[in-house]
N, C-alpha and C positions, 0 to 999 in steps of 0.2 A: 215618099210620105213617112213621117215618123210613126212609130208604133204607139208611143205614149207621151202625152204632154203633161208636164207638171206646172201648176201655178203656185208660186211661193209669195203670198202677200207679205210685205215687209213694211213695218213702221218703226223707225228708231231701233232697228234690229242688229246693230253693229256688233253687239257683244256675243251673239249666239248663232247668227244666220249661217256662218261658214260651216258649222257642223252639219246643219240641215242640207245645204247645197252639196257639200262633199259626199254625203251619203247618197244623194240622187245621181251624182256624176258617175257612179259605178255602173249605171245602165248603159253607158257608152253612146254610140251613135243611134241606138234604137229610140232614144228619148230626146225631148227638148225640154229645157228648164226655163220657164218664164219667171224671172224675178221681178215682181211688180213693186217698185218703190212708191209707196203711197204718201208722197210729200214729207219724207223723213227730214229731220233737222240735224241728224248726226252723220256718220260716214256710211250709212247704208247704201246710198247710190254709188259712191266711190267703190265700195266692195263689190257691188253687183256689176259695175262696168269692168272691174278687174277680172272677174270671172268670165265675162263675155269676151274680153280681149284674149284670155288664155284658152278658152274653149268656144271659139266662134261658131262651130257647127252644132253646138249643143245648147249653149246659154244665150238668152236674150235679156238684156236689162231694159226694163220699161219704166219710165218715170212719169208720174202724173201728180196733179194737185191732189191734196188729201180728200179722199172720198170714203174712207172707212173700209173695214174688212169686206163688206159686201161689194163696194165699188171696185176693190182690187180683184175680187173673184170674177166680177163681170168682165173686167179688162182681160183677165186670163182666158176666159171662155172666148171672148171676141178675137183674141190673137192666136189661139191654139190651132195648130195644123196637124196634130197627131190624130190617129184613129180613136184613141181613148184619152180620157182627161181625169186628172186627180189634183186635188188641192192638198198641199202640205204646208202647214203653218211654220213660220220661220224659227220657232223655238222647238219644233219637233224634228224627227228624223225617221229613216226607215232602216230595217235590218237587212244586211246584205244577202244572206242566204235565202231569206223569204223573198226578197226583191228579185233575185234571179229566177225563182220559181214563178213569180207573177209574170215576168217578161216571157218566160218559156210558155206559160199557159196561154197568154195572149197571142203569141206567135202561132201556136198550134191551132187555136180556134180560128184565127184569121186565115191560115193556110187551108183549113178545111172548109172555108166558105161560110162558117157559122155567123149568124148575125147576133152577136152577143151585145146586149144592151147594158148590162151591169155586172161587174165582178165584185164580189164581197170577200174580204179577208178579215182576220182577227186584228185587234189592236191591243196595245199593252199600256197600262197606266205607269208612267215613269214618275212616281211621286217622290218628291224630295224627302230624304231622310228615311225612306222605307226600303228595306232590302228585299222583301218579298213582293214581287210584281203581280198586279192583278191583270189577268188576261180576259178580255171579252171575246168569246167565241160564239159561233152560231151553229155548232154541229148538231144540236138538238132541235133546231128550227128549220134547217135547210139540208137538202141532200148534199153530200160531199163529193166533189170531183166529177160533176156531170152537169150538163145543161138541164135546166128545169124552168118551169113556169110558176105562176102564183098558185096554181092548183096543187103543186107539190110541196108548198110551204107548210111547215108545221106550226107549233105554238111558240110565240116569242114570250119569254119571261119578262117581268118588269126589270128594266135596266139593260135589256138586251136589244135595244133598237139599232137600226142601221144608221150609223152616224157618218159624218164627213170623213172621219178617220178610217172607216172600214170600206168605203165605197169607191169604185172606179166606174165612171159612166162612159158610154160611147159619146164622143164629142158631138157628132152630128145630132144625136138625140137631144142634147142640152140646147143646141142652137135652134132646133126645130120646135121644141116645146116652148121656146120664148121666155125662159126663166130670166128674170131681171131682179136681182136682190136690191133691197133698199140701201141707199147710201147713208153714211154717217150713222150707222146703226150696228150695234153688237147683236150677237145671238142669231144672225141670219143663216148660220149653218143649219139651223133647224128647217128653214124654208128650202135650202139647197137639197136636203135629203127627203123632202116631202113632196114638193110640186112636180118633180119629174116622174114620180112613181107610176101614175096612171099610163104613162107612155112606155114603161118598161114591160117587155114581153118575155124575153129570154134572160135568164140569170145563170151565174156560175159561182159556187162557193168554193174557194180555195182555203183549206184549213191550215193556214200558216200565220205566224205572229209577225205581221208585216210592219205596221205603223206603230211608232213609239210616241205616245202622247205625254208630253212633259207637263207636270203640275208642281208648282212650288214657288213661282214668282209672286210677290205680294200684289203686283199690279195686273195680274191676269184677270181676264173678264169673268172667269168662273169663280173667283173669290167671292164668298157670300156677301161681304160688306160692299164690294163693288157692284154686285148684282142688284143689291137693294138701292144703291145710289143711281143705278141705271134702269130702274124698274119701268120707266116709261118706254124704253127701247124693248125690253122683254115683252111688255104689253102690246106694243106695235106688232112684233113678230107673231105673238099669240093671236091677235085679231086677224092678221093676214092668213094665218093657217086656218083659222075658223071659217073665214069667208071662202077660202079655196075649197075646203072640204065640204062646206055647205053647198057649194055650187056643183060638185061632182058626185056627191054621195048617192044620189038617186039616178045617176046616169045609166042608161041602158048599156048593158054589157060590162059594167064595172065588176071585176071579180070580187066575190064575197069575202075571200080571205084577205085580199088587198084592202077592201073596205074596212074589215075588222082591224087590220094592222094600223091603218091610218087613223082610225078612231082612237085606238089605244095610245098612239103617239100624241095625238091632239090632247087627249085626256091628261097625259103626264105633263105636257107643257103648260096646260091650264092649271094643274096642281102646283107646279113650280111658281107660276105667276102669283097665285093666291097665297101660297105659304110664305113667300118672301115678304109680302105685305103684312101677314099676320106676325111673322117673326119681328119685323121692324116695330110694329105696334103703334105707330103714330097715327093720329086721326087722319092725316092726309093720305097715307098709304092704305089704311083700312077703307077709306072712302073710294080709293082707286080700285080696290078689289070688288067692292059692291058695284061700282060703275061697270067693271068688266062683265060681271055676271048679268047685270041689267041689260047691257048692250047685246050680249049673246042671246038673251031671251027675245029681245026686239028684232034681232037679225034673223034668227031661225029658231022658232019656239020648239019645234020637234027635236032638233039637235041639242038645244039647251036642256030640254027635259031628260034626254038620255044621259047627258053629262052630269046634270044636277042630281039625278036619281041614282047614280052609281056610288060605289063605296067611297071613292076619292072625292067625288062631288059633295057627298054628305059630310065627310071629314073636314072639308075646307069651308063649310058653311055652318058649323056648330055655333049655336047662339051664345052670346055673352062672353065675359072674361074667362070663365071656366072652360067654355067650348074652345076658345082660342088657345088656352094653355094645353088642352088635350091635343089640338092640332100641332102645336109647337113640339110637344114631347114626342109625338109620332114621327115628326119630321127629323128630329135629332136622333131618334132611334134608327131611322132609315139611313141617316148619314153614317152612323157607326157600322151598319151592316153592309151598305153598298160602297162605302169609302169615297163618296163624292164630296166636292168642295173642300 
């Protein structure tokens, strides 16, 4: 059995996917690389099949009709045979020195018989045109270099959430929790790092800068204009996260720190949905923001009240044109501070 499975969702990725796959190949026979061609119209499948031909014991090229990023991740999970599983987007890559430490850590924990559910590493924003790279680390929120549980987790700062870039899950956990991401929908990575968390017991934080997250292409899904254009997909993910958290937040035995973390993550996603509508400023999208908050109130009034009564909830619902301008100014200030979008 392989130690670690990588899923590389690809759609028209011919111009950059080789850098990604070549970085993963340095793991050798310990890994399998599942290149999922999601109905590309360029040379993506041809490149994937060439990698499979040259590295038959490591690479598998999987072709499917277009299902979107979520559908490609689902296919990766279904086909993974490794003990652990990670998604690496085709325009990103991993750093070799940190990669070797990740594999070494997984080997050691596996040989010791530890049942590790989730490994967390740092990730780095590789933003086009910027020489100083921003590193997202977790050393103030998680114990370093040891197995721990949710009881040992500290305070997560805003912008310090566990993202797809930073997480490696135990493959069997993903399959057993039954996660199924929506197809033809962007922003499902938020569901991917949200729904499995109640099933995670043991964690390990390895303080290395492993994942390199590229930002700079105009067609990237995190581009603000594109996010506004795809606001319905952002809203869909937001609602699914709300429904999921509503269903488990009062569950017996749910760890208090986990509950607090999940609420904070839901709060920031709801803020993103709301502020994009406010920034756009059209009557249609302002109406969608109101519809989202009305729907949350009808679905779970208690959870709605907690979200609405918080600082971010108040900021996203300031009345009138002046209120919306204050919300926009706050958002753009946060953009400069956190360097997102």
